PDB file as gemmi writes it, atoms N, CA and C in Angstrom:
CRYST1    1.000    1.000    1.000  90.00  90.00  90.00 P 1                      
ATOM      1  N   GLN A   1     182.568 113.293 117.808  1.00  0.00           N  
ATOM      2  CA  GLN A   1     181.913 114.492 118.153  1.00  0.00           C  
ATOM      3  C   GLN A   1     180.810 114.688 116.976  1.00  0.00           C  
ATOM      4  N   VAL A   2     179.561 115.578 117.919  1.00  0.00           N  
ATOM      5  CA  VAL A   2     178.245 115.605 117.206  1.00  0.00           C  
ATOM      6  C   VAL A   2     178.377 117.161 116.557  1.00  0.00           C  
ATOM      7  N   GLN A   3     177.571 116.963 115.384  1.00  0.00           N  
ATOM      8  CA  GLN A   3     177.598 118.233 114.702  1.00  0.00           C  
ATOM      9  C   GLN A   3     175.891 118.471 114.556  1.00  0.00           C  
ATOM     10  N   PHE A   4     175.364 119.502 114.758  1.00  0.00           N  
ATOM     11  CA  PHE A   4     174.012 119.905 114.474  1.00  0.00           C  
ATOM     12  C   PHE A   4     173.836 120.726 113.150  1.00  0.00           C  
ATOM     13  N   VAL A   5     172.943 120.421 112.773  1.00  0.00           N  
ATOM     14  CA  VAL A   5     172.430 121.417 111.410  1.00  0.00           C  
ATOM     15  C   VAL A   5     170.997 121.687 111.328  1.00  0.00           C  
ATOM     16  N   GLU A   6     170.661 122.914 111.501  1.00  0.00           N  
ATOM     17  CA  GLU A   6     169.436 123.354 111.858  1.00  0.00           C  
ATOM     18  C   GLU A   6     168.889 123.988 110.460  1.00  0.00           C  
ATOM     19  N   SER A   7     167.666 123.859 110.372  1.00  0.00           N  
ATOM     20  CA  SER A   7     166.910 124.331 108.847  1.00  0.00           C  
ATOM     21  C   SER A   7     165.600 124.617 109.249  1.00  0.00           C  
ATOM     22  N   GLY A   8     164.791 125.194 108.339  1.00  0.00           N  
ATOM     23  CA  GLY A   8     163.527 125.556 108.274  1.00  0.00           C  
ATOM     24  C   GLY A   8     163.122 126.935 108.623  1.00  0.00           C  
ATOM     25  N   GLY A   9     164.148 127.787 108.868  1.00  0.00           N  
ATOM     26  CA  GLY A   9     163.785 129.343 109.350  1.00  0.00           C  
ATOM     27  C   GLY A   9     163.341 130.048 108.003  1.00  0.00           C  
ATOM     28  N   ASP A  10     162.373 131.120 108.163  1.00  0.00           N  
ATOM     29  CA  ASP A  10     162.091 131.854 107.081  1.00  0.00           C  
ATOM     30  C   ASP A  10     161.601 133.181 107.574  1.00  0.00           C  
ATOM     31  N   LEU A  11     161.002 133.820 106.675  1.00  0.00           N  
ATOM     32  CA  LEU A  11     160.329 135.115 107.038  1.00  0.00           C  
ATOM     33  C   LEU A  11     158.926 134.843 107.058  1.00  0.00           C  
ATOM     34  N   VAL A  12     158.034 135.342 108.154  1.00  0.00           N  
ATOM     35  CA  VAL A  12     156.889 134.983 108.397  1.00  0.00           C  
ATOM     36  C   VAL A  12     156.214 135.941 109.102  1.00  0.00           C  
ATOM     37  N   GLN A  13     154.776 136.261 108.688  1.00  0.00           N  
ATOM     38  CA  GLN A  13     154.123 137.253 109.393  1.00  0.00           C  
ATOM     39  C   GLN A  13     153.879 136.978 110.779  1.00  0.00           C  
ATOM     40  N   PRO A  14     153.609 137.971 111.484  1.00  0.00           N  
ATOM     41  CA  PRO A  14     152.999 137.936 112.742  1.00  0.00           C  
ATOM     42  C   PRO A  14     151.761 136.923 112.904  1.00  0.00           C  
ATOM     43  N   GLY A  15     151.650 135.936 113.823  1.00  0.00           N  
ATOM     44  CA  GLY A  15     150.574 134.971 113.931  1.00  0.00           C  
ATOM     45  C   GLY A  15     150.818 133.915 113.199  1.00  0.00           C  
ATOM     46  N   GLY A  16     151.935 133.837 112.236  1.00  0.00           N  
ATOM     47  CA  GLY A  16     152.226 132.661 111.350  1.00  0.00           C  
ATOM     48  C   GLY A  16     152.777 131.443 112.199  1.00  0.00           C  
ATOM     49  N   SER A  17     153.345 130.561 111.367  1.00  0.00           N  
ATOM     50  CA  SER A  17     153.843 129.372 111.791  1.00  0.00           C  
ATOM     51  C   SER A  17     154.975 128.912 111.077  1.00  0.00           C  
ATOM     52  N   LEU A  18     155.774 128.003 111.849  1.00  0.00           N  
ATOM     53  CA  LEU A  18     157.101 127.624 111.194  1.00  0.00           C  
ATOM     54  C   LEU A  18     157.607 126.355 111.728  1.00  0.00           C  
ATOM     55  N   ARG A  19     158.218 125.425 111.129  1.00  0.00           N  
ATOM     56  CA  ARG A  19     158.644 124.382 111.829  1.00  0.00           C  
ATOM     57  C   ARG A  19     160.323 124.130 111.598  1.00  0.00           C  
ATOM     58  N   LEU A  20     160.888 124.155 112.728  1.00  0.00           N  
ATOM     59  CA  LEU A  20     162.193 124.152 112.536  1.00  0.00           C  
ATOM     60  C   LEU A  20     162.820 122.556 112.792  1.00  0.00           C  
ATOM     61  N   SER A  21     163.945 122.181 112.079  1.00  0.00           N  
ATOM     62  CA  SER A  21     164.479 120.819 112.339  1.00  0.00           C  
ATOM     63  C   SER A  21     165.869 120.957 112.578  1.00  0.00           C  
ATOM     64  N   CYS A  22     166.397 120.067 113.445  1.00  0.00           N  
ATOM     65  CA  CYS A  22     167.783 119.945 113.944  1.00  0.00           C  
ATOM     66  C   CYS A  22     168.113 118.522 113.697  1.00  0.00           C  
ATOM     67  N   ALA A  23     169.186 118.489 112.761  1.00  0.00           N  
ATOM     68  CA  ALA A  23     169.754 116.993 112.497  1.00  0.00           C  
ATOM     69  C   ALA A  23     171.016 116.887 113.094  1.00  0.00           C  
ATOM     70  N   ALA A  24     171.293 115.820 113.787  1.00  0.00           N  
ATOM     71  CA  ALA A  24     172.465 115.683 114.763  1.00  0.00           C  
ATOM     72  C   ALA A  24     173.073 114.538 113.890  1.00  0.00           C  
ATOM     73  N   SER A  25     174.643 114.694 113.892  1.00  0.00           N  
ATOM     74  CA  SER A  25     175.344 113.855 113.261  1.00  0.00           C  
ATOM     75  C   SER A  25     176.647 113.491 113.834  1.00  0.00           C  
ATOM     76  N   GLY A  26     177.333 112.409 113.685  1.00  0.00           N  
ATOM     77  CA  GLY A  26     178.639 112.387 114.021  1.00  0.00           C  
ATOM     78  C   GLY A  26     178.768 111.988 115.644  1.00  0.00           C  
ATOM     79  N   SER A  27     177.824 111.691 116.279  1.00  0.00           N  
ATOM     80  CA  SER A  27     177.738 111.249 117.514  1.00  0.00           C  
ATOM     81  C   SER A  27     177.603 109.541 117.679  1.00  0.00           C  
ATOM     82  N   SER A  28     178.150 109.065 118.624  1.00  0.00           N  
ATOM     83  CA  SER A  28     177.933 107.514 118.837  1.00  0.00           C  
ATOM     84  C   SER A  28     176.951 107.222 120.050  1.00  0.00           C  
ATOM     85  N   PHE A  29     176.413 108.155 120.706  1.00  0.00           N  
ATOM     86  CA  PHE A  29     175.447 108.005 121.752  1.00  0.00           C  
ATOM     87  C   PHE A  29     174.354 109.033 121.541  1.00  0.00           C  
ATOM     88  N   THR A  30     173.141 108.834 122.093  1.00  0.00           N  
ATOM     89  CA  THR A  30     172.046 109.507 122.161  1.00  0.00           C  
ATOM     90  C   THR A  30     172.249 110.388 123.215  1.00  0.00           C  
ATOM     91  N   ILE A  31     171.915 111.827 122.820  1.00  0.00           N  
ATOM     92  CA  ILE A  31     171.968 112.857 123.981  1.00  0.00           C  
ATOM     93  C   ILE A  31     170.442 112.789 124.781  1.00  0.00           C  
ATOM     94  N   TYR A  32     170.775 112.760 125.906  1.00  0.00           N  
ATOM     95  CA  TYR A  32     169.513 112.680 127.067  1.00  0.00           C  
ATOM     96  C   TYR A  32     168.613 113.632 126.813  1.00  0.00           C  
ATOM     97  N   VAL A  33     169.103 114.861 126.849  1.00  0.00           N  
ATOM     98  CA  VAL A  33     168.249 116.063 126.863  1.00  0.00           C  
ATOM     99  C   VAL A  33     168.777 116.990 125.495  1.00  0.00           C  
ATOM    100  N   MET A  34     167.913 117.391 124.635  1.00  0.00           N  
ATOM    101  CA  MET A  34     168.150 118.314 123.685  1.00  0.00           C  
ATOM    102  C   MET A  34     167.317 119.659 123.861  1.00  0.00           C  
ATOM    103  N   GLY A  35     168.107 120.798 123.421  1.00  0.00           N  
ATOM    104  CA  GLY A  35     167.043 121.863 123.581  1.00  0.00           C  
ATOM    105  C   GLY A  35     167.309 122.723 122.265  1.00  0.00           C  
ATOM    106  N   TRP A  36     166.269 123.554 122.105  1.00  0.00           N  
ATOM    107  CA  TRP A  36     166.487 124.866 121.183  1.00  0.00           C  
ATOM    108  C   TRP A  36     166.562 126.130 121.969  1.00  0.00           C  
ATOM    109  N   TYR A  37     167.748 126.684 121.361  1.00  0.00           N  
ATOM    110  CA  TYR A  37     168.048 128.154 121.698  1.00  0.00           C  
ATOM    111  C   TYR A  37     167.813 129.185 120.874  1.00  0.00           C  
ATOM    112  N   ARG A  38     167.774 130.207 121.211  1.00  0.00           N  
ATOM    113  CA  ARG A  38     167.636 131.261 120.043  1.00  0.00           C  
ATOM    114  C   ARG A  38     168.416 132.579 120.505  1.00  0.00           C  
ATOM    115  N   GLN A  39     168.999 133.428 119.641  1.00  0.00           N  
ATOM    116  CA  GLN A  39     169.610 134.662 120.061  1.00  0.00           C  
ATOM    117  C   GLN A  39     168.966 135.719 119.071  1.00  0.00           C  
ATOM    118  N   ALA A  40     168.655 136.649 119.743  1.00  0.00           N  
ATOM    119  CA  ALA A  40     168.024 137.699 118.922  1.00  0.00           C  
ATOM    120  C   ALA A  40     169.075 139.029 119.055  1.00  0.00           C  
ATOM    121  N   PRO A  41     168.900 139.927 118.087  1.00  0.00           N  
ATOM    122  CA  PRO A  41     169.782 140.977 117.814  1.00  0.00           C  
ATOM    123  C   PRO A  41     170.094 141.636 119.129  1.00  0.00           C  
ATOM    124  N   GLY A  42     171.276 141.962 119.566  1.00  0.00           N  
ATOM    125  CA  GLY A  42     171.565 142.687 120.778  1.00  0.00           C  
ATOM    126  C   GLY A  42     171.162 141.739 122.082  1.00  0.00           C  
ATOM    127  N   LYS A  43     170.824 140.336 122.196  1.00  0.00           N  
ATOM    128  CA  LYS A  43     170.580 139.956 123.300  1.00  0.00           C  
ATOM    129  C   LYS A  43     171.326 138.681 123.409  1.00  0.00           C  
ATOM    130  N   GLN A  44     171.194 138.114 124.729  1.00  0.00           N  
ATOM    131  CA  GLN A  44     171.892 136.941 125.189  1.00  0.00           C  
ATOM    132  C   GLN A  44     171.290 135.696 124.422  1.00  0.00           C  
ATOM    133  N   ARG A  45     171.963 134.629 124.171  1.00  0.00           N  
ATOM    134  CA  ARG A  45     171.281 133.389 123.731  1.00  0.00           C  
ATOM    135  C   ARG A  45     170.677 132.831 125.106  1.00  0.00           C  
ATOM    136  N   GLU A  46     169.345 132.257 124.461  1.00  0.00           N  
ATOM    137  CA  GLU A  46     168.488 131.984 125.493  1.00  0.00           C  
ATOM    138  C   GLU A  46     167.847 130.315 125.393  1.00  0.00           C  
ATOM    139  N   LEU A  47     167.744 129.662 126.094  1.00  0.00           N  
ATOM    140  CA  LEU A  47     166.954 128.416 125.903  1.00  0.00           C  
ATOM    141  C   LEU A  47     165.583 128.480 126.057  1.00  0.00           C  
ATOM    142  N   VAL A  48     164.921 128.213 124.873  1.00  0.00           N  
ATOM    143  CA  VAL A  48     163.591 128.291 124.772  1.00  0.00           C  
ATOM    144  C   VAL A  48     162.639 127.044 124.935  1.00  0.00           C  
ATOM    145  N   ALA A  49     163.442 125.849 124.627  1.00  0.00           N  
ATOM    146  CA  ALA A  49     162.518 124.806 125.007  1.00  0.00           C  
ATOM    147  C   ALA A  49     163.488 123.664 125.159  1.00  0.00           C  
ATOM    148  N   ARG A  50     163.195 122.450 125.809  1.00  0.00           N  
ATOM    149  CA  ARG A  50     164.111 121.356 125.918  1.00  0.00           C  
ATOM    150  C   ARG A  50     163.131 120.143 125.941  1.00  0.00           C  
ATOM    151  N   ILE A  51     163.890 119.141 125.690  1.00  0.00           N  
ATOM    152  CA  ILE A  51     163.154 117.576 125.643  1.00  0.00           C  
ATOM    153  C   ILE A  51     164.042 116.652 125.940  1.00  0.00           C  
ATOM    154  N   THR A  52     163.518 115.634 126.767  1.00  0.00           N  
ATOM    155  CA  THR A  52     164.260 114.420 127.136  1.00  0.00           C  
ATOM    156  C   THR A  52     164.308 113.596 126.208  1.00  0.00           C  
ATOM    157  N   ILE A  53     165.052 112.454 126.259  1.00  0.00           N  
ATOM    158  CA  ILE A  53     164.942 111.077 125.569  1.00  0.00           C  
ATOM    159  C   ILE A  53     163.438 110.525 125.561  1.00  0.00           C  
ATOM    160  N   GLY A  54     163.052 110.619 126.584  1.00  0.00           N  
ATOM    161  CA  GLY A  54     161.507 110.258 126.941  1.00  0.00           C  
ATOM    162  C   GLY A  54     160.637 110.982 126.408  1.00  0.00           C  
ATOM    163  N   GLY A  55     160.656 112.330 125.995  1.00  0.00           N  
ATOM    164  CA  GLY A  55     159.840 112.859 125.638  1.00  0.00           C  
ATOM    165  C   GLY A  55     159.199 113.933 126.476  1.00  0.00           C  
ATOM    166  N   SER A  56     159.933 114.137 127.808  1.00  0.00           N  
ATOM    167  CA  SER A  56     159.219 115.278 128.654  1.00  0.00           C  
ATOM    168  C   SER A  56     160.009 116.598 128.159  1.00  0.00           C  
ATOM    169  N   THR A  57     159.294 117.662 128.171  1.00  0.00           N  
ATOM    170  CA  THR A  57     159.470 118.854 127.658  1.00  0.00           C  
ATOM    171  C   THR A  57     159.370 119.859 128.826  1.00  0.00           C  
ATOM    172  N   ASN A  58     159.910 121.263 128.478  1.00  0.00           N  
ATOM    173  CA  ASN A  58     160.023 122.333 129.266  1.00  0.00           C  
ATOM    174  C   ASN A  58     160.070 123.413 128.281  1.00  0.00           C  
ATOM    175  N   TYR A  59     159.407 124.488 128.548  1.00  0.00           N  
ATOM    176  CA  TYR A  59     159.490 125.779 127.699  1.00  0.00           C  
ATOM    177  C   TYR A  59     159.911 126.873 128.378  1.00  0.00           C  
ATOM    178  N   ALA A  60     160.423 128.064 128.066  1.00  0.00           N  
ATOM    179  CA  ALA A  60     160.611 129.126 128.545  1.00  0.00           C  
ATOM    180  C   ALA A  60     159.277 129.904 128.354  1.00  0.00           C  
ATOM    181  N   ASP A  61     158.934 130.900 129.407  1.00  0.00           N  
ATOM    182  CA  ASP A  61     157.458 131.489 129.766  1.00  0.00           C  
ATOM    183  C   ASP A  61     157.293 132.291 128.249  1.00  0.00           C  
ATOM    184  N   SER A  62     158.357 132.764 127.644  1.00  0.00           N  
ATOM    185  CA  SER A  62     158.115 133.621 126.535  1.00  0.00           C  
ATOM    186  C   SER A  62     157.265 132.899 125.359  1.00  0.00           C  
ATOM    187  N   VAL A  63     157.527 131.612 125.335  1.00  0.00           N  
ATOM    188  CA  VAL A  63     156.995 130.802 124.416  1.00  0.00           C  
ATOM    189  C   VAL A  63     156.096 129.682 124.606  1.00  0.00           C  
ATOM    190  N   LYS A  64     155.959 129.355 125.821  1.00  0.00           N  
ATOM    191  CA  LYS A  64     154.803 128.646 126.373  1.00  0.00           C  
ATOM    192  C   LYS A  64     153.521 128.529 125.799  1.00  0.00           C  
ATOM    193  N   GLY A  65     152.987 127.479 125.289  1.00  0.00           N  
ATOM    194  CA  GLY A  65     151.652 127.615 124.794  1.00  0.00           C  
ATOM    195  C   GLY A  65     151.767 127.868 123.186  1.00  0.00           C  
ATOM    196  N   ARG A  66     152.692 128.373 122.611  1.00  0.00           N  
ATOM    197  CA  ARG A  66     152.860 128.818 121.366  1.00  0.00           C  
ATOM    198  C   ARG A  66     153.879 127.874 120.481  1.00  0.00           C  
ATOM    199  N   PHE A  67     155.108 127.547 121.170  1.00  0.00           N  
ATOM    200  CA  PHE A  67     156.073 126.429 120.710  1.00  0.00           C  
ATOM    201  C   PHE A  67     155.787 125.266 121.091  1.00  0.00           C  
ATOM    202  N   THR A  68     156.223 124.021 120.377  1.00  0.00           N  
ATOM    203  CA  THR A  68     156.182 122.655 120.688  1.00  0.00           C  
ATOM    204  C   THR A  68     157.321 122.059 120.092  1.00  0.00           C  
ATOM    205  N   ILE A  69     158.206 121.386 121.189  1.00  0.00           N  
ATOM    206  CA  ILE A  69     159.604 120.899 120.738  1.00  0.00           C  
ATOM    207  C   ILE A  69     159.107 119.200 120.790  1.00  0.00           C  
ATOM    208  N   SER A  70     159.956 118.459 119.889  1.00  0.00           N  
ATOM    209  CA  SER A  70     159.650 117.044 119.564  1.00  0.00           C  
ATOM    210  C   SER A  70     161.020 116.514 119.192  1.00  0.00           C  
ATOM    211  N   ARG A  71     161.090 115.250 119.229  1.00  0.00           N  
ATOM    212  CA  ARG A  71     162.213 114.659 118.648  1.00  0.00           C  
ATOM    213  C   ARG A  71     161.951 113.193 118.079  1.00  0.00           C  
ATOM    214  N   ASP A  72     162.731 112.940 117.169  1.00  0.00           N  
ATOM    215  CA  ASP A  72     162.539 111.472 116.571  1.00  0.00           C  
ATOM    216  C   ASP A  72     164.120 110.961 116.818  1.00  0.00           C  
ATOM    217  N   ASN A  73     164.108 110.045 117.944  1.00  0.00           N  
ATOM    218  CA  ASN A  73     165.530 109.528 118.386  1.00  0.00           C  
ATOM    219  C   ASN A  73     165.993 108.544 117.273  1.00  0.00           C  
ATOM    220  N   ALA A  74     165.260 107.818 116.502  1.00  0.00           N  
ATOM    221  CA  ALA A  74     165.652 106.955 115.361  1.00  0.00           C  
ATOM    222  C   ALA A  74     166.342 107.797 114.380  1.00  0.00           C  
ATOM    223  N   LYS A  75     165.792 109.229 114.148  1.00  0.00           N  
ATOM    224  CA  LYS A  75     166.431 109.903 113.021  1.00  0.00           C  
ATOM    225  C   LYS A  75     167.227 111.011 113.510  1.00  0.00           C  
ATOM    226  N   ASN A  76     167.819 110.947 114.871  1.00  0.00           N  
ATOM    227  CA  ASN A  76     168.705 111.856 115.632  1.00  0.00           C  
ATOM    228  C   ASN A  76     168.139 113.156 115.164  1.00  0.00           C  
ATOM    229  N   THR A  77     167.103 113.478 115.265  1.00  0.00           N  
ATOM    230  CA  THR A  77     166.574 114.781 114.954  1.00  0.00           C  
ATOM    231  C   THR A  77     165.783 115.281 116.064  1.00  0.00           C  
ATOM    232  N   VAL A  78     165.583 116.696 116.183  1.00  0.00           N  
ATOM    233  CA  VAL A  78     164.757 117.382 117.018  1.00  0.00           C  
ATOM    234  C   VAL A  78     163.856 118.403 116.240  1.00  0.00           C  
ATOM    235  N   TYR A  79     162.695 118.633 116.604  1.00  0.00           N  
ATOM    236  CA  TYR A  79     162.075 119.662 115.886  1.00  0.00           C  
ATOM    237  C   TYR A  79     161.534 120.743 116.873  1.00  0.00           C  
ATOM    238  N   LEU A  80     161.185 121.832 116.421  1.00  0.00           N  
ATOM    239  CA  LEU A  80     160.576 122.902 116.979  1.00  0.00           C  
ATOM    240  C   LEU A  80     159.389 123.495 116.089  1.00  0.00           C  
ATOM    241  N   GLN A  81     158.109 123.292 116.572  1.00  0.00           N  
ATOM    242  CA  GLN A  81     157.001 124.002 115.868  1.00  0.00           C  
ATOM    243  C   GLN A  81     156.778 125.141 116.598  1.00  0.00           C  
ATOM    244  N   LEU A  82     156.759 126.222 115.775  1.00  0.00           N  
ATOM    245  CA  LEU A  82     156.533 127.611 116.245  1.00  0.00           C  
ATOM    246  C   LEU A  82     155.349 128.330 115.716  1.00  0.00           C  
ATOM    247  N   ASN A  83     154.266 128.425 116.609  1.00  0.00           N  
ATOM    248  CA  ASN A  83     152.852 128.838 116.014  1.00  0.00           C  
ATOM    249  C   ASN A  83     152.746 130.279 116.697  1.00  0.00           C  
ATOM    250  N   SER A  84     151.757 130.972 116.398  1.00  0.00           N  
ATOM    251  CA  SER A  84     151.396 132.382 116.865  1.00  0.00           C  
ATOM    252  C   SER A  84     152.512 133.176 116.951  1.00  0.00           C  
ATOM    253  N   LEU A  85     153.396 133.256 116.111  1.00  0.00           N  
ATOM    254  CA  LEU A  85     154.737 134.008 115.949  1.00  0.00           C  
ATOM    255  C   LEU A  85     154.596 135.336 116.108  1.00  0.00           C  
ATOM    256  N   LYS A  86     155.416 136.143 117.001  1.00  0.00           N  
ATOM    257  CA  LYS A  86     155.421 137.473 117.219  1.00  0.00           C  
ATOM    258  C   LYS A  86     156.707 138.124 116.635  1.00  0.00           C  
ATOM    259  N   PRO A  87     156.844 139.324 116.539  1.00  0.00           N  
ATOM    260  CA  PRO A  87     158.000 140.057 116.066  1.00  0.00           C  
ATOM    261  C   PRO A  87     159.097 139.752 117.090  1.00  0.00           C  
ATOM    262  N   GLU A  88     159.006 139.889 118.321  1.00  0.00           N  
ATOM    263  CA  GLU A  88     160.058 139.462 119.387  1.00  0.00           C  
ATOM    264  C   GLU A  88     160.497 137.956 119.034  1.00  0.00           C  
ATOM    265  N   ASP A  89     159.818 137.061 118.534  1.00  0.00           N  
ATOM    266  CA  ASP A  89     160.374 135.741 118.337  1.00  0.00           C  
ATOM    267  C   ASP A  89     161.472 135.877 117.262  1.00  0.00           C  
ATOM    268  N   THR A  90     161.701 136.883 116.553  1.00  0.00           N  
ATOM    269  CA  THR A  90     162.671 136.983 115.639  1.00  0.00           C  
ATOM    270  C   THR A  90     164.243 136.769 116.451  1.00  0.00           C  
ATOM    271  N   ALA A  91     164.717 135.793 115.584  1.00  0.00           N  
ATOM    272  CA  ALA A  91     166.233 135.344 116.210  1.00  0.00           C  
ATOM    273  C   ALA A  91     166.782 134.204 115.283  1.00  0.00           C  
ATOM    274  N   VAL A  92     168.050 134.117 115.650  1.00  0.00           N  
ATOM    275  CA  VAL A  92     168.611 132.929 115.054  1.00  0.00           C  
ATOM    276  C   VAL A  92     168.395 131.531 116.034  1.00  0.00           C  
ATOM    277  N   TYR A  93     167.991 130.640 115.546  1.00  0.00           N  
ATOM    278  CA  TYR A  93     167.539 129.497 116.460  1.00  0.00           C  
ATOM    279  C   TYR A  93     168.577 128.373 116.179  1.00  0.00           C  
ATOM    280  N   TYR A  94     168.966 127.865 117.343  1.00  0.00           N  
ATOM    281  CA  TYR A  94     170.062 126.791 117.265  1.00  0.00           C  
ATOM    282  C   TYR A  94     169.530 125.625 118.257  1.00  0.00           C  
ATOM    283  N   CYS A  95     169.978 124.401 117.931  1.00  0.00           N  
ATOM    284  CA  CYS A  95     169.714 123.324 118.783  1.00  0.00           C  
ATOM    285  C   CYS A  95     171.039 122.840 119.372  1.00  0.00           C  
ATOM    286  N   ASN A  96     170.889 122.322 120.422  1.00  0.00           N  
ATOM    287  CA  ASN A  96     172.021 121.655 121.239  1.00  0.00           C  
ATOM    288  C   ASN A  96     171.817 120.944 122.549  1.00  0.00           C  
ATOM    289  N   ALA A  97     172.708 120.157 122.987  1.00  0.00           N  
ATOM    290  CA  ALA A  97     172.590 119.314 124.166  1.00  0.00           C  
ATOM    291  C   ALA A  97     172.411 120.397 125.395  1.00  0.00           C  
ATOM    292  N   VAL A  98     171.595 119.740 126.281  1.00  0.00           N  
ATOM    293  CA  VAL A  98     171.337 120.501 127.630  1.00  0.00           C  
ATOM    294  C   VAL A  98     171.570 119.696 128.740  1.00  0.00           C  
ATOM    295  N   PRO A  99     172.324 120.169 129.772  1.00  0.00           N  
ATOM    296  CA  PRO A  99     172.947 121.601 129.709  1.00  0.00           C  
ATOM    297  C   PRO A  99     174.434 121.306 129.121  1.00  0.00           C  
ATOM    298  N   ASN A 100     175.102 120.402 128.901  1.00  0.00           N  
ATOM    299  CA  ASN A 100     176.383 120.082 128.594  1.00  0.00           C  
ATOM    300  C   ASN A 100     176.398 120.420 127.018  1.00  0.00           C  
ATOM    301  N   LEU A 101     176.827 121.553 126.720  1.00  0.00           N  
ATOM    302  CA  LEU A 101     176.751 122.093 125.182  1.00  0.00           C  
ATOM    303  C   LEU A 101     177.693 121.441 124.338  1.00  0.00           C  
ATOM    304  N   ARG A 102     177.408 121.208 123.167  1.00  0.00           N  
ATOM    305  CA  ARG A 102     178.593 120.808 122.327  1.00  0.00           C  
ATOM    306  C   ARG A 102     178.853 121.901 121.156  1.00  0.00           C  
ATOM    307  N   ALA A 103     179.462 121.652 120.122  1.00  0.00           N  
ATOM    308  CA  ALA A 103     179.831 122.830 119.307  1.00  0.00           C  
ATOM    309  C   ALA A 103     178.630 123.424 118.655  1.00  0.00           C  
ATOM    310  N   TRP A 104     178.453 124.802 118.591  1.00  0.00           N  
ATOM    311  CA  TRP A 104     177.249 125.282 117.681  1.00  0.00           C  
ATOM    312  C   TRP A 104     177.216 125.106 116.392  1.00  0.00           C  
ATOM    313  N   GLY A 105     175.881 124.722 115.877  1.00  0.00           N  
ATOM    314  CA  GLY A 105     175.700 124.662 114.464  1.00  0.00           C  
ATOM    315  C   GLY A 105     175.627 126.195 113.995  1.00  0.00           C  
ATOM    316  N   GLN A 106     175.159 126.231 112.776  1.00  0.00           N  
ATOM    317  CA  GLN A 106     175.156 127.724 112.158  1.00  0.00           C  
ATOM    318  C   GLN A 106     173.801 128.373 112.316  1.00  0.00           C  
ATOM    319  N   GLY A 107     172.746 127.792 113.058  1.00  0.00           N  
ATOM    320  CA  GLY A 107     171.439 128.293 113.032  1.00  0.00           C  
ATOM    321  C   GLY A 107     170.665 128.437 112.098  1.00  0.00           C  
ATOM    322  N   THR A 108     169.410 128.846 112.482  1.00  0.00           N  
ATOM    323  CA  THR A 108     168.653 128.958 111.360  1.00  0.00           C  
ATOM    324  C   THR A 108     167.653 130.365 111.745  1.00  0.00           C  
ATOM    325  N   GLN A 109     167.562 131.296 110.773  1.00  0.00           N  
ATOM    326  CA  GLN A 109     166.989 132.553 110.981  1.00  0.00           C  
ATOM    327  C   GLN A 109     165.604 132.551 110.877  1.00  0.00           C  
ATOM    328  N   VAL A 110     164.951 132.952 111.967  1.00  0.00           N  
ATOM    329  CA  VAL A 110     163.405 133.194 112.023  1.00  0.00           C  
ATOM    330  C   VAL A 110     163.152 134.739 112.146  1.00  0.00           C  
ATOM    331  N   THR A 111     162.366 135.208 110.987  1.00  0.00           N  
ATOM    332  CA  THR A 111     162.228 136.448 111.104  1.00  0.00           C  
ATOM    333  C   THR A 111     160.730 136.675 110.968  1.00  0.00           C  
ATOM    334  N   VAL A 112     160.292 137.521 112.089  1.00  0.00           N  
ATOM    335  CA  VAL A 112     158.714 137.742 112.253  1.00  0.00           C  
ATOM    336  C   VAL A 112     158.468 139.198 111.936  1.00  0.00           C  
ATOM    337  N   SER A 113     157.540 139.545 110.806  1.00  0.00           N  
ATOM    338  CA  SER A 113     157.610 141.053 110.400  1.00  0.00           C  
ATOM    339  C   SER A 113     156.597 140.831 109.422  1.00  0.00           C  
ATOM    340  N   SER A 114     155.781 142.314 109.456  1.00  0.00           N  
ATOM    341  CA  SER A 114     154.752 142.378 108.588  1.00  0.00           C  
ATOM    342  C   SER A 114     155.370 142.795 107.120  1.00  0.00           C  
TER     343      SER A 114                                                      
END                                                                             
């Protein structure tokens, strides 16, 4: 079974940037599509970005143009670059397979506030 460990979350001011990392371990195969999800207080968890093993990407409208997903297949790691952050980006960010989810990791908290 695969485990995900997210890191890189922090408190940042509006307009700031952050880079999140997700390390996958415990799997004998490479996941074809990986995604970043987030869950804000009182809201459903949502998929914000996804990337295929070949590097094709898709983004939710709310983050398109501001976030960039990437992956290093040799390191079993996926990244999310968050730019031009807004208070509404505040959430716990998780990585996982798309669409067949594995177990969730602990997530990493991103807080955007003045």
